[in-house]
C-alpha positions in Angstrom: 0.0 0.0 0.0 2.9 2.3 0.8 4.4 1.8 -2.6 1.1 2.7 -4.3 1.0 5.9 -2.3 4.6 6.7 -3.3 3.8 6.1 -6.9 0.7 8.3 -6.8 2.6 11.0 -5.1 5.5 10.9 -7.6 3.0 10.9 -10.5 1.1 13.9 -8.9 4.3 15.9 -8.3 5.5 15.2 -11.9 2.2 16.3 -13.5 2.2 19.4 -11.3 5.7 20.2 -12.3 4.8 20.2 -16.0 2.4 23.1 -15.3 4.5 25.0 -12.7 7.8 24.8 -11.1 7.6 23.3 -7.6 10.2 24.9 -5.3 11.8 22.6 -2.8 14.3 23.5 -0.2 16.7 20.5 0.1 18.2 19.6 3.5 21.2 17.5 4.2 21.1 14.3 6.3 22.6 16.2 9.2 20.0 19.0 8.9 17.2 16.3 8.6 18.4 14.6 11.8 18.4 18.0 13.6 14.6 18.6 12.9 12.9 18.9 16.3 9.3 19.1 17.5 9.1 20.8 20.8 12.8 20.1 21.3 12.3 16.3 20.5 14.3 15.2 17.4 12.5 13.7 14.5 14.9 10.7 14.8 13.7 10.1 18.4 10.1 10.2 17.2 10.9 7.8 14.3 12.7 5.4 16.6 9.6 4.9 18.7 7.8 3.0 15.9 4.5 4.2 17.4 5.2 2.7 20.8 2.4 4.3 22.9 4.4 4.4 26.2 7.4 6.0 24.6 5.4 8.6 22.8 3.4 9.5 26.0 6.7 10.1 27.7 7.7 12.5 24.9 4.4 14.3 24.3 2.4 13.9 27.6 -0.1 11.6 29.3 -3.0 13.2 27.3 -1.8 11.6 24.2 -4.7 9.6 22.7 -4.2 6.4 20.7 -6.1 4.3 18.1 -5.1 1.3 16.0 -6.4 0.6 12.6 -6.0 -2.0 9.8 -7.6 -0.4 6.7 -6.3 0.7 4.3 -3.2 -0.6 5.9 -2.0 -1.6 9.4 -1.4 1.5 11.5 -1.6 3.6 14.6 -2.9 7.2 15.1 -1.8 9.2 18.1 -2.8 12.8 19.0 -3.3 15.5 21.6 -3.7 19.3 21.5 -0.1 19.7 20.3 0.5 17.0 17.7 -1.1 14.3 15.5 0.9 11.3 14.2 0.3 8.3 12.0 2.5 5.3 12.0 1.9 2.6 9.3 2.9 -0.9 8.1 4.2 -3.8 10.1 7.2 -1.9 11.5 5.1 1.2 12.3 7.0 3.8 10.4 6.1 7.4 11.0 4.4 8.5 7.8 2.6 11.7 8.8 2.9 14.2 11.6 1.0 17.5 12.0 1.6 20.0 14.7 -0.9 22.5 16.1 -0.7 26.0 17.6 2.0 26.6 20.2 4.1 23.6 19.1 7.6 24.7 18.1 9.3 23.2 15.1 13.0 23.6 14.6 14.6 23.3 11.1 18.0 24.5 10.0 18.4 26.1 13.4 15.2 28.2 13.0 12.4 27.8 15.6 8.8 28.4 14.2 5.3 27.7 15.1 1.9 28.3 13.5 1.2 32.0 13.4 4.9 33.0 12.9 5.9 35.0 9.8 7.6 33.0 7.1 10.7 35.2 7.5 11.5 33.2 10.6 12.6 30.3 8.4 15.3 32.4 6.8 15.9 32.5 3.1 13.8 29.8 1.5 12.2 29.0 -1.8 8.4 29.5 -1.7 6.2 27.1 -3.6 3.3 29.0 -5.3 2.0 26.2 -7.5 -1.7 26.6 -8.3 -2.3 29.1 -5.4 -0.8 26.8 -2.8 1.7 28.9 -0.9 4.1 26.8 1.0 7.7 26.2 2.0 8.8 22.6 1.6 11.9 21.0 2.9 12.9 17.7 1.5 15.8 15.4 2.4 18.3 15.6 -0.4 19.6 12.0 -0.2 16.4 10.1 -0.7 13.6 12.6 -1.4 11.3 10.6 0.8 10.8 12.8 3.8 9.3 16.3 3.7 8.5 19.0 6.1 5.9 21.5 4.8 4.9 24.9 6.0 1.6 26.1 4.5 1.6 29.9 4.2 -1.2 32.5 4.2 -0.3 34.5 1.0 -1.8 37.7 2.4 -0.2 37.8 5.9 2.8 35.7 5.1 2.2 33.7 8.3 2.5 29.9 8.8 -0.9 28.3 9.0 -0.1 24.6 8.9 3.0 22.5 9.5 3.2 18.8 8.5 5.8 16.1 8.1 5.4 13.3 5.6 7.5 10.2 4.9 6.8 8.6 1.5 
């Protein structure tokens, strides 16, 4: 199922790139490993493989949890600060979204929802089909992205999400 998703994503990105240039901000392996959510590294989160006890110790006892098996085996965990989805037999983190007051650190810059996009430093902004966003992608595999959706009028961050393809 994950492979089908990856193929659909690649096809979608390819077809979009024909119509408009998608601007991606590449990050090195070192920069990728330094991504943090509320001072917790993305690698630490990945290494939990969805273990509820470990994630509760990282994100608080109010973390809720649900297992599912359709369309694929997985776990969803969430609270007022974060929402995560782990999938497949090894419970790989495939999606993470943060909510207001959650700090995300990338390339040494700390930002949260409501901050001006300038807090990310000099970045390429994707304006494909009216979607204003800043997308960081790992340069070695192009399989992990951290996206910041931007309000085009106020230039503030309105959504932050992580995806592993």
